[in-house]
N, C-alpha and C positions, 0 to 999 in steps of 0.2 A: 224581649229590647232587653232590657236592663241587666237581667242574669248573661247575656252575652257581653254584655258592654262591661259587667266585675271581670268575665272571665278575659275580655283582653284589657285591661287593666290590669290584673292580677299577672296576666302571662308580659307586661310591660315592668311589672316588678320586679318581678324573677329575671329578665332580662338584665336587667339594671345593677343585680348584686353583684359586687365588686368580688373578682376573684383573688385579684393579686395586684398590688403597689409596684410599680418600676420606675425610678428616676422622676417622682411629681406628679406621674400618669398613672392613673388605675383604669387596672381588666377588666373589663364586663363578661358577661356572655356572649351579649349583642355586638361587643368589638369583636369578638372571636368569630361568631357567626360573618359578622363585613368582612372582615379578613379573608374567608375561607369562598365565600362570593368571588371576591374580588381578584384571588387567584385563579381561581377557575377559569375568572374572562379571562385573568390575563396570560393562562396558557393556553385557551380555544385560539384568543388574538395571534399568539406568540406561533402556533401550528398553523393556522390558518394563512398568515401572513407568507411564510415558510414556501407552505407549498404555492402558492399564488406566483411567489418569484419563480421557483421550479419550472412550474409547468407554461410560465412564459416564457422561460429560455428556451423549454423542448419546442416550442412550437415556431420558431422561429427559426432561420431557411438556415444560417451557422450553428446547426445543431450543433461541433463541437465544442467550439471557444463560447460561444454562448451561453449553452447548459453551465458551462462551467462557471462563469462570471455570475448567473441566476444562484447557481449554489452559494455561492462565495456569499452576495449579496444578504441571501436567504438567512444565510447561517448568522450571518451578524444582523440582522434586523431580529431575529427569535432573541438573541443575548439582549439586547439591546430592552427588547420589549419586558424582559426577563427583570434586567435592574431597575427599568422604570416603576414596573408593575408591585415587586417589593415594597421600594418607599412609599408609594401612594398605598399600598394595602397598611405600611405604620404609619400613617396618618390618617386612616377610616380608622384604623383601633385608636386614636388619639394617644398616639405616643410621642414624645419630642424628642424629634432627631439629635436636637442636641445632647441631649441626656446624654448618647454611647458612646458621647467624649471621653464619659467617665470608664467606660470598660475598655478602649482603644489599648492601655496595656495587658491586660488579661488576652487582649485577642495576638496582639503581638508574640505574645508569651508561646499561645497557639497554634502561631504561624512556624515558630520558631524550633516546636518542639515534631509536631507531626501534622502539620499542615503543607510543609512550604513545596512537597511531593505535588500537592493538589492542586497547587496553585500556579508551579511552574507547569506543568501539562496543560494549564487552565490558559495561560498567558502563551506558551508555544504554540496553542491550536489556532490564538488569536492572530499570531505572529504567519501563520502557514496561511491563514483566509486572509489575509492582507498581502502581502506577496507573493500570494500565486504561486510558489516554487511546487505546491504539490498540489493536485487537481482532484477529485471525482474523476475515475474512469483511468487514472496514470497508473503504470505497473510498474514496480520499485521493486526494488533489490537492495535491503536494509542491511546493514556491519554486521548485525546480528544472525543472519541467514535466511532471515524471513523474504519471500521472492512470493509478488503477488498485485493483485490489482486494489487499488484504494477503493472501495464502496462506501465508507463516510466520514466525516473528520469531525467528531463528537466533541462534549464539553470535556473531556479529560483523555480521550485515549482518538488513535484511528482506527477503524476495521480494513484488514487488509485481508483479501479472501483470497487463498491459491488456488492454483487450476484443479487441483483434487474437492475443491468447494467447501475447505476446512479455512473458519472462520477467524484470523488472530487478531486480536485487541494490542496494539503497537499504544507504551503511552506516545503521547504529542512531541514530549521532549526529547525524544530518542530521533526523531526527525529535525530538530532543532541541531542537535548535541553532537549527533552521529554522522557515521559516511552513510549517504543515500544517493542510490545508484536512478533516476529516472530514466527509465528508457524512452518514456514518450512527453519526454517536457516537452520540445518544440515541436521536431520534428516530423513526418510522417511516414518514413521508413528508418532502415537500422542496418545496418552488415553483423552477417554470421557468418564465426569460420568453423568452417568443418573438416577435421584433419584424417586424413587416413595413410595406409603407408602399401607402397609396391614392392615386386623381388625388383634387385637389384639385373640391369639388363632389359628393362622394359622402356618400351618409347616412350620417349615424356610428349611427343604430339600425341599419341596415340590416349596415354592418360587423360589429359588438358581433353580430349575430343569425348573421353567418357564422363568428365565430369559436368561440363556444358553442357551435355545431354541428359544426366540427373538433374542437373538441376532448372530445366526446363519441361520437365516433366509435373515438378510442384508447384501446386497453385499456391500463390501470394509470393512469388517470385518477380522481384521488378526486372523489365526486359527491355523497358521501353524509354527508359531514363537515358541523358545523352553522359551523363556524368557519373552514373553509377549504374554498371555492367556487372555480370557476373566474371571471375575471372578464377583461373586455379595455379597455386605458386608452389615452386619445388624450394623448401622451406630448411632440410636439413639432409643429411645424412647420416641414416642410422646405423645400430650395428647390424641389421640384416633386412633394412629395406632403405627405399627413397620416400621421403616424407614428404606428402604432400598437404597443403591448403586449400579446398573450394569455398572459396570467398562469394558470396551473392548478398543483394541488399533485397531485406522480406517489408512487405508494407502492414501497417497496422495491427491489422487481426491474426496475423500469422505470429508477429515481433510479441501477442499478449501470450501466447505458445510456445515458448523456446524451446522446450523438451521437444514435444511433438514435431516443430518441425523440424529440428535436426535428427530426429528420428526416420520422418521424412525424406528427408532428404539422405542420409543412411541407408536408406531401403532404395532407392530408386540409382544410386551410386552401385551399390553391392548388384545390381541387375545389370547396368552397363557394363561393368569391369568384367564380370562372367560371359555376356555379351561379344564381349573383345579378347577374352580368353586371356585375359590378364590377371596376375597372381596374385594374390594377400598372401604374404609369406609368414612362417614361423620363426620364432625366435632361434636362431642357432647357435653351439657352442662344440668346441674340441674339446674333446675327452683325453684326456692323455693318462696311459695306463702301463707301472712297470712292473716285471714279471723275474723272477730268479734264473738264473741259467745254472747249469751244472757245478761251478766253483762258486754257487751264493751271492753272484754278483745279479745286480738287478739291471736288465734288461728293457729301455725305451720301449715302449709300444704305444701308437697313438691313431684315433679312428676320429672320425668326425660324421658325424647324421647325415 
């Protein structure tokens, strides 16, 4: 028993050995161990708190809106726990927080030279979470050309997943400072325009009939809304064709894959036009050839394909 007590006493003395002095406080091995344990507890608490909010939101009846609110509250709670945890860990380590005022100038210089982008992205992420102008699950189109679904709003970046399942990490500041098209911000449906052309002389009513029939064949096209109906417009007289646009309202799942939706509409449109013997013309050009006669003069010759 005496030997065990001596070992415990020796370990305590070893843990009390000062490692470094900072701002009038002494950091020991015991303080470092306490900080590590505190940060582990803080990390687990923040992780479990965020997951609890998200799970509670997913179990709610209005999954779409409430899930986004749960994600926002959970992520902000996680950040708050991290900040409080760091302050508690410093107190556990025995550091005097007022001593950090001495290094405020150095931190300011560091922010000015190398950390301004990190701070900007962090603040932008908090703004996005508070304003809820961008939510998990939104389908966005950025000024930089990135298009996809928002999967995560992290501390420094937002993860956007394209329809090819490619994850793109976009800095949060790009969503605040740049142009962002949020296709699913408020409404559940959006209108798509599908341009196409037919030969001159084609019956316009027959073209409209084919376009409406093509839209009716594609799942996800809204047909039961009194103010959002499918339509076909004659929009221009082209060089070789009458130019039309098929306008359709699609639901949220279809909107999340705009390229796939347009491909399905074009496929159905081609079938319906072919079934009515409506021609999609090729570009036409007039060709003029000048040939020489017996006296060396050029004679005009014109041919048209």
